[in-house]
C-alpha positions as CSV (number, residue, x, y, z in Angstrom):
1,M,-45.2,34.8,-23.5
2,K,-47.9,36.8,-24.5
3,P,-49.2,39.3,-22.0
4,N,-52.6,39.3,-20.3
5,E,-54.2,43.1,-21.6
6,Q,-57.0,44.6,-19.4
7,H,-58.6,47.8,-20.6
8,I,-57.4,50.6,-18.0
9,A,-60.8,54.0,-18.3
10,E,-58.7,56.3,-16.6
11,P,-55.8,58.3,-17.6
12,G,-52.6,56.8,-15.6
13,L,-53.3,53.9,-14.4
14,V,-51.4,50.9,-14.7
15,V,-51.1,47.1,-14.2
16,L,-48.2,45.4,-14.1
17,N,-46.8,41.9,-14.4
18,I,-43.7,41.5,-12.3
19,T,-41.8,38.1,-12.8
20,G,-38.7,37.0,-11.1
21,G,-36.8,34.2,-9.8
22,D,-37.4,34.2,-6.4
23,E,-39.7,35.9,-3.9
24,D,-37.8,38.2,-2.2
25,T,-37.3,40.0,-5.3
26,V,-40.7,40.4,-6.6
27,R,-41.3,42.1,-3.2
28,A,-38.9,44.0,-3.2
29,V,-39.2,45.5,-6.9
30,M,-43.5,45.8,-5.2
31,A,-41.8,47.8,-2.1
32,A,-39.7,49.9,-5.0
33,L,-43.2,50.6,-6.9
34,E,-44.7,51.4,-3.9
35,E,-42.2,54.2,-3.1
36,R,-42.7,55.8,-6.5
37,W,-46.4,55.6,-7.0
38,A,-49.4,54.9,-5.3
39,T,-49.7,51.0,-5.9
40,S,-52.6,48.7,-4.6
41,G,-49.4,47.5,-2.4
42,I,-47.6,44.5,-2.4
43,G,-49.6,42.0,-3.3
44,P,-49.5,38.2,-3.4
45,V,-46.3,36.5,-5.1
46,R,-47.7,33.0,-7.3
47,R,-45.8,30.1,-8.2
48,D,-46.9,27.7,-11.9
49,P,-46.0,24.4,-10.9
50,G,-43.9,22.7,-13.4
51,K,-42.3,26.7,-14.2
52,S,-39.4,28.1,-13.0
53,G,-39.7,32.0,-10.9
54,V,-42.7,33.2,-9.3
55,R,-44.9,36.1,-10.4
56,A,-47.0,38.7,-9.4
57,R,-49.6,41.6,-10.1
58,I,-49.6,45.1,-8.7
59,Y,-51.7,47.9,-10.1
60,A,-50.3,51.2,-9.3
61,D,-51.7,55.5,-10.4
62,V,-48.5,56.5,-11.9
63,L,-50.1,60.2,-11.7
64,R,-50.1,60.1,-7.6
65,P,-47.1,59.8,-5.7
66,G,-46.1,56.4,-3.7
67,R,-45.1,56.6,0.0
68,D,-42.1,59.3,-0.1
69,G,-43.9,61.5,-2.4
70,P,-44.6,65.0,-1.5
């Protein structure tokens, strides 16, 4: 799988593409990331016809704490 590259103009901002076996797993990963970093939140989960698993994209600022941060 070739990554979909995207330029982020500021240090600390990242785009994370998450792929998992089911929607619950992918949503749990997004929730855990939201607790650690400031993120775009739990977004839509997509299923590609003819492919196994599901995917989602989340944007995060790894320099700012998330919900449970100081």
